[in-house]
N, C-alpha and C positions, 0 to 999 in steps of 0.2 A: 433739306438743301442737297445733302449728299445723295440721297435717292434720285433726285432729278439729274445730277451730274452722272450718275452710274447708268441711267436709262438713255441719256443722251449719247454716252459712249457706246453703249450696246446698239443703238440704232445707227450710228455712224459707222461702226464696224460691219454691221449688216450690209448697209449700203455699199461700203467699199468692197466687201467680199462679193457681193452680186455683180458689181461692175467689173471687178477684176477677173473673176473666174469665168464670167459669161459676157462676151463682147457683143451681144446683140442688142438691138434696140428694144425699148419697152414695148413698142407696138408689136414686134413679132413674138416677144414673150407672151404678151396677152393673147395673140392669136393661137399659139400653141396650146395654151391653158384652155382657151374656149373650145377648140377642137377636141380636146381630151374630154372636156366636161360633156360636150354634145355626144360624143361617142359612147361614154359611159351611161348617159340618159337613154340613148337608143337601145343599148343592151338591156337596161333595167325595164324599159317599156316593152321590149320584146318578150321577156320573161312574164311580165304581167299579162300580155295578150295570149300567151300560150298556156297559161295557168287555167285548168278547167274547173278548179274549185272556186274561182271568184265569179261574181255575178256579171251578167252580160253588160250591165250599165258601166260597170268598172272597165271591162274589157273594150267596150266601145270608146270610152274617153282615152283609153291608152292607145288605141289604134289611130285616133285623130291626132293626139299629141305626138305620136311617132312619126306620122306623115309630115306634120307641121314642122317638127324639129329637123327631120331629114332634108326637107326642102329649104329651110332656112340656112342650114350650114352646109348645103350642097353635099350631103352624104348619101351613099347608096343604101337602100333598105336590104337587110339580109335576105337571101333566097328563101329561107324557111318561113319568112313572114310576108314577103312582097306578093305572093300569089293568093294570100288569104286576106287581103284588105281590098275592098271595092274601090275602084278608081273614081267613080262618080260621087259616092256619098261617104266614103272613108269609114264605113262600118266593117267589122270583122266578118268575113265570110267563111266561118268555120262550118264544116259539114254537118248537116242536121240541125244546126242552131240558126245560122243566118244565111244559109245557101243550100241550093239544090244542085247536086252534082250528077251529070249523066255522062256516059261515054258514047259518042256518036261517030261512026266513020273515022276512027283514029284520032278523034279530038276529045279532050276533057272539056265539056261544056258546063261552066259554073254560073249559076244564076243568083243574083243577090236577092234575098228575100225582102229587103226594105225598099229598094228603088227599082228592081227588076233589070239591072244592068247585067248583060251577058258577056262573059269572057271565055273565049275558045283558046285552049292551049293544046299543042300536039302531044300525043302520047307516044313515047318511045316503045319499041317492042319489048324490051326487057323490063320495063316499069311494072311493078306489081308482082313480079316473080321472084322467088327466092333462089338465086343461082349461086 
């Protein structure tokens, strides 16, 4: 009986301190927590995708989950990853593994090895040089 009363007091004090110190609605609190969790999962999936020690299957699943999470929560993919995921099949287009990369007329032409989708990105003059 005494334990129940103590637990009730602890819960009431937590509720009171949460409402007193933070005057925002429950909905906005949940939104902020959801955004933080989404950002942390995007960071974790990015590290999985860029880890060369893992199998291609694990990296493919991480790429698909990364795109899905970013779209669901309206987050921008990191620049280090955005160029290396195919827009049509969401497979990782890592050089030599899932993509063919060529430089033609000032453009980096990346061809997906799975679906054949071609992506052209301009190459800046300083790129590739150690200055």
